[in-house]
C-alpha positions, -999 to 999 in steps of 0.1 A, spaced: -18 270 -508 19 264 -511 40 250 -483 64 271 -463 93 252 -479 80 262 -514 76 298 -503 112 299 -491 126 283 -523 106 307 -545 117 337 -523 153 327 -527 150 326 -565 135 361 -565 162 375 -543 190 358 -563 176 370 -596 169 405 -582 133 403 -593 119 411 -558 101 444 -556 117 472 -536 117 483 -509 126 449 -495 105 438 -465 125 419 -439 114 403 -406 138 392 -379 137 378 -344 160 387 -316 197 382 -313 195 350 -293 180 333 -324 163 307 -303 135 286 -317 108 312 -308 126 340 -327 134 318 -357 100 302 -362 83 336 -354 102 352 -383 95 323 -407 58 321 -399 54 359 -400 69 360 -435 49 331 -447 15 343 -433 21 379 -446 26 364 -481 -5 343 -478 -26 373 -467 -12 401 -489 10 383 -516 38 405 -504 72 388 -502 89 391 -468 124 379 -462 128 361 -428 163 370 -414 179 349 -386 197 374 -364 231 355 -360 260 347 -383 254 316 -404 283 298 -388 266 299 -354 234 282 -366 250 248 -360 248 255 -322 210 254 -324 204 217 -329 168 218 -319 160 244 -346 180 225 -372 161 193 -363 128 210 -365 135 227 -399 150 196 -414 119 176 -406 102 199 -431 131 198 -456 140 234 -449 177 236 -454 202 263 -444 208 273 -480 173 288 -483 176 308 -450 190 342 -445 215 353 -418 229 386 -406 258 386 -431 231 386 -459 216 418 -446 242 441 -462 233 428 -497 196 430 -489 200 467 -480 220 477 -511 187 485 -529 176 512 -505 158 515 -472 145 482 -458 111 479 -442 117 459 -411 93 439 -389 105 429 -355 92 397 -338 102 384 -304 118 418 -296 107 455 -300 140 474 -307 166 464 -332 192 440 -318 226 430 -332 254 453 -345 244 450 -382 208 460 -377 215 486 -352 241 503 -375 217 500 -404 190 517 -383 215 545 -372 224 550 -409 187 554 -418 188 522 -439 160 506 -419 124 517 -412 106 496 -385 71 491 -398 56 465 -374 63 448 -341 49 416 -325 67 408 -292 63 395 -257 92 413 -239 92 445 -219 81 474 -241 110 497 -248 86 524 -259 100 528 -295 83 529 -329 48 541 -317 36 542 -353 44 506 -362 14 487 -375 7 462 -361 24 470 -328 15 442 -305 35 438 -273 22 417 -245 34 390 -222 29 353 -230 49 320 -229 59 319 -265 60 351 -288 52 328 -318 17 325 -304 12 363 -308 22 359 -345 -2 331 -351 -31 346 -332 -27 379 -351 -29 363 -385 -55 338 -374 -79 366 -363 -72 389 -392 -71 363 -421 -66 325 -415 -99 319 -396 -118 337 -423 -102 319 -452 -103 284 -436 -66 282 -442 -47 263 -416 -14 251 -431 -4 221 -410 32 223 -419 35 258 -403 13 248 -374 38 219 -367 67 244 -368 48 268 -345 41 240 -321 79 236 -314 86 270 -297 52 269 -278 61 236 -262 97 245 -256 90 279 -241 62 266 -218 78 233 -209 51 214 -226 23 238 -215 32 235 -179 50 269 -172 46 305 -181 14 297 -200 -9 327 -206 -40 332 -226 -24 337 -260 -6 304 -256 -38 287 -246 -57 302 -276 -30 292 -301 -26 257 -287 -64 250 -290 -62 258 -327 -30 238 -332 -46 207 -317 -77 212 -338 -57 216 -370 -36 185 -362 -65 164 -349 -72 145 -382 -38 134 -394 -17 141 -362 19 153 -362 37 141 -393 73 149 -384 95 131 -359 69 128 -332 61 91 -333 37 78 -307 55 53 -284 44 18 -276 33 29 -241 7 53 -256 25 85 -248 8 116 -261 22 127 -295 26 162 -282 47 149 -253 68 129 -278 73 160 -300 84 181 -270 107 154 -257 124 151 -291 130 189 -294 141 193 -258 167 164 -262 182 181 -293 183 215 -275 202 200 -246 227 182 -267 260 200 -262 282 172 -275 314 186 -290 307 222 -280 335 244 -266 327 266 -237 325 296 -261 300 276 -282 278 272 -251 280 309 -244 270 318 -279 242 293 -282 217 316 -265 233 351 -265 221 387 -266 240 419 -264 230 454 -254 246 488 -251 232 508 -222 232 546 -218 249 554 -185 254 589 -171 291 589 -180 296 557 -200 279 534 -224 286 499 -211 282 471 -236 268 440 -219 265 404 -232 239 381 -217 243 344 -222 216 319 -210 228 283 -205 207 252 -196 234 237 -174 246 244 -139 280 261 -133 289 229 -115 285 211 -149 306 238 -166 334 234 -142 332 196 -145 335 197 -183 360 226 -188 392 234 -169 394 267 -149 420 278 -173 398 272 -203 369 290 -186 391 320 -177 406 322 -212 372 319 -229 357 346 -208 386 370 -214 387 364 -251 349 367 -253 351 403 -241 374 411 -269 357 390 -296 322 402 -288 333 437 -280 317 439 -246 326 453 -212 306 429 -190 295 393 -195 265 381 -176 258 344 -176 225 330 -163 219 293 -159 187 274 -154 183 237 -148 166 211 -127 186 194 -100 185 156 -108 184 143 -72 158 167 -58 140 178 -90 144 214 -77 144 240 -105 173 263 -100 188 295 -115 223 309 -111 235 344 -118 272 351 -125 292 378 -143 327 386 -155 345 418 -163 380 432 -166 376 470 -168 381 490 -137 366 522 -153 329 515 -148 323 517 -110 288 503 -111 302 469 -122 318 467 -87 284 470 -71 263 450 -96 256 422 -71 246 446 -43 223 466 -66 206 435 -81 206 414 -49 171 422 -37 152 419 -70 170 386 -81 172 373 -45 209 364 -48 226 343 -21 256 320 -17 237 287 -15 252 275 -48 244 241 -60 274 217 -60 296 243 -44 320 218 -28 328 202 -61 333 235 -80 348 257 -53 385 252 -65 376 262 -100 357 293 -89 384 303 -66 409 301 -95 386 323 -116 384 348 -87 421 348 -80 431 370 -110 441 406 -102 430 416 -138 394 404 -137 363 399 -116 341 368 -116 312 365 -93 286 337 -89 253 335 -70 223 313 -65 193 332 -78 164 324 -55 140 344 -77 135 316 -102 107 336 -120 133 360 -133 146 347 -166 168 369 -189 136 386 -201 133 401 -166 170 404 -158 179 426 -188 156 455 -176 169 451 -141 206 455 -153 196 483 -177 181 502 -148 212 498 -126 237 507 -153 217 537 -166 212 549 -131 
């Protein structure tokens, strides 16, 4: 049984030498390209090859240049000597689709995301053949096989459980290098198995612990002198890397965890960007000038080709240890009337109010952002802390599609 690193190296050689059988099989995660999406795609490709000997190309659904913003993923992959040069990104897709229709598997989403893949699908260059996801079911691709869509903390667990039940448990194959990779998104997405934990997460974690029981975690998780659990150390190391924003511009922070959707309204098709950030807006206004924030938001609409930018923040207040969410949005167009009522229409479900953390220290910056006659910026405390972007996107979709 070869390692996932060896699989990726050999896959790269086949792709470069054009010796890979057609039609190409590609698997990709969602457009945020967070750890869950990236590791889900890599593990799906590797496990499929183990089970069927079929080569699957894992595609990371962002431009290569933006991968540097995901320091936690870089750290995790480097710990297994997986370097960027053996990975595939959205700009590689055009070349991959030159040889005819691509058979596409979707993980961590259930409808193609990103302009490149959406255009390829519209041009009939892509056939969606399988889906494993934990987001709201958009009702597409009923014949995909498998088509597994159910809620859980980390979508990567659905990948593992599927292959464990269908193959790995029967073959006594539990590659610990891939188990260690899968452990990353599980612990990150469930805050070290303390939040959003559902049965698929519990089932996968039990097997992970069993697989790693003999030799332990071999990567950067080194048990500390005070006897801290190695899983705690593993989680802490990844969380620290994920939160490291040193040297990032405000635009970098917005792109770090970003998704984009086009909704089908009655008279318009608004394009909406959703950025999730792990810092408060108070922190943003402390680290970036109002002018820089305004310019970045305005330029973002043009560069990303969107009409509305929604920013959701989630963090724990240091002094009170209160978990907090904020909901804010920015737009410039006056043509889409629903934008003007977005806060009213989403207020009840998101439980929006004006009790904004650190308001006194940030109010001057916010007032500057709200003073422009050419744009609208609104910010709210989101009392419904259970609603992450996964829940917010369907709410906004329902509002804008009427």
